[in-house]
C-alpha positions as CSV (number, residue, x, y, z in Angstrom):
1,Q,-8.3,7.9,15.2
2,V,-6.4,7.5,11.9
3,Q,-8.0,7.7,8.5
4,L,-6.2,6.2,5.5
5,V,-7.3,7.3,2.0
6,E,-5.9,5.3,-1.0
7,S,-5.9,6.5,-4.5
8,G,-4.3,5.6,-7.9
9,G,-6.0,2.2,-8.6
10,G,-7.6,1.5,-11.9
11,L,-7.5,-0.6,-15.0
12,V,-4.2,-1.1,-16.8
13,Q,-3.0,-3.5,-19.5
14,A,-0.4,-6.1,-18.7
15,G,3.1,-4.6,-18.8
16,G,1.8,-1.2,-17.7
17,S,2.4,0.8,-14.5
18,L,0.4,2.3,-11.7
19,R,1.3,4.4,-8.7
20,L,-0.8,4.0,-5.6
21,S,-0.9,6.6,-2.9
22,C,-2.2,6.5,0.7
23,A,-2.5,9.5,2.9
24,A,-2.9,9.3,6.6
25,S,-4.8,11.9,8.6
26,G,-6.4,12.2,12.0
27,R,-5.3,12.6,15.6
28,F,-2.1,10.6,16.2
29,F,1.3,11.2,17.6
30,S,3.4,9.3,15.1
31,I,3.4,6.6,12.5
32,A,6.0,3.9,12.8
33,L,5.3,1.9,9.7
34,M,3.1,1.9,6.6
35,A,2.4,-0.9,4.3
36,W,0.5,-2.2,1.3
37,Y,-1.5,-5.4,1.3
38,R,-3.6,-6.9,-1.4
39,Q,-6.4,-9.4,-1.6
40,A,-7.4,-11.1,-4.8
41,P,-10.8,-12.8,-5.2
42,R,-11.0,-16.0,-3.2
43,K,-7.5,-15.5,-1.8
44,Q,-6.2,-14.4,1.6
45,R,-4.9,-10.9,2.1
46,E,-1.1,-10.8,1.6
47,L,1.6,-8.3,2.3
48,V,3.0,-6.5,-0.7
49,A,5.5,-4.2,0.9
50,S,6.1,-2.2,4.1
51,I,8.3,0.7,5.0
52,T,9.2,2.2,8.4
53,S,9.3,5.9,9.1
54,G,13.0,5.6,8.9
55,G,12.8,4.2,5.3
56,R,13.6,0.6,6.0
57,T,11.6,-1.5,3.4
58,N,10.4,-5.1,3.3
59,Y,8.9,-6.7,0.2
60,T,7.3,-10.0,-0.6
61,D,9.8,-11.8,-2.8
62,S,7.6,-12.2,-5.8
63,M,7.0,-8.5,-6.1
64,K,10.3,-6.9,-5.0
65,D,11.7,-6.6,-8.6
66,R,8.6,-4.8,-9.9
67,F,7.2,-2.8,-7.0
68,T,8.7,0.0,-5.1
69,I,7.4,1.4,-1.8
70,S,8.3,4.9,-0.6
71,I,7.2,7.3,2.1
72,D,6.8,11.0,2.6
73,N,6.9,11.5,6.3
74,G,6.0,15.2,6.1
75,K,2.8,14.3,4.3
76,N,2.1,11.0,6.1
77,T,1.8,9.4,2.7
78,V,3.0,6.1,1.4
79,Y,3.3,5.3,-2.3
80,L,3.5,2.0,-4.2
81,Q,5.0,2.2,-7.7
82,M,4.0,-0.9,-9.6
83,N,5.7,-1.7,-12.9
84,S,5.5,-4.5,-15.4
85,L,2.0,-5.4,-14.0
86,K,0.6,-8.9,-14.6
87,P,-3.0,-10.1,-14.7
88,E,-2.2,-12.0,-11.4
89,D,-1.6,-8.6,-9.8
90,T,-5.3,-7.9,-10.0
91,A,-6.6,-7.4,-6.5
92,V,-7.9,-4.8,-4.0
93,Y,-4.9,-3.1,-2.6
94,Y,-5.1,-2.0,1.0
95,C,-3.1,0.6,2.9
96,N,-2.0,-0.2,6.5
97,A,-0.5,2.1,9.1
98,R,0.8,1.4,12.6
99,A,0.1,4.6,14.4
100,N,0.4,5.8,18.0
101,V,-3.0,7.3,19.0
102,R,-3.1,6.4,22.7
103,S,-1.2,3.3,22.0
104,W,0.2,1.6,19.0
105,S,-2.5,0.1,16.7
106,D,-3.0,-0.9,13.1
107,Y,-5.3,1.0,10.9
108,W,-6.6,0.1,7.4
109,G,-7.8,2.0,4.4
110,Q,-10.9,1.1,2.4
111,G,-8.9,-0.4,-0.5
112,T,-8.4,0.5,-4.1
113,Q,-9.1,-1.8,-7.0
114,V,-6.3,-2.7,-9.4
115,T,-7.2,-4.6,-12.5
116,V,-4.6,-5.8,-15.0
117,S,-6.0,-7.0,-18.3
118,S,-4.1,-9.5,-20.5
């Protein structure tokens, strides 16, 4: 199994920054990709950004100019640097990992709340 533990969420004023971290642990052979999703109240969960173990990134267009995803393969940790935050960025942010345990599967963290005040 794979455990994902997120940290770094909190309350910030509009225009501020936060850095989220997600560390993967457990018994797995490798991780191919890690990603951040978010879910705002009464909305569907949406992709924020993803990154492969090789460093290839993918962003949702509306966030790519303000958010930066990075990965530390040695620590099995993915980061999301969020700048110029807006009230509409308020959501629970979830970490996702595609890991090889006995086969490739997706795993999810518990989520971390990000609240941006106006």
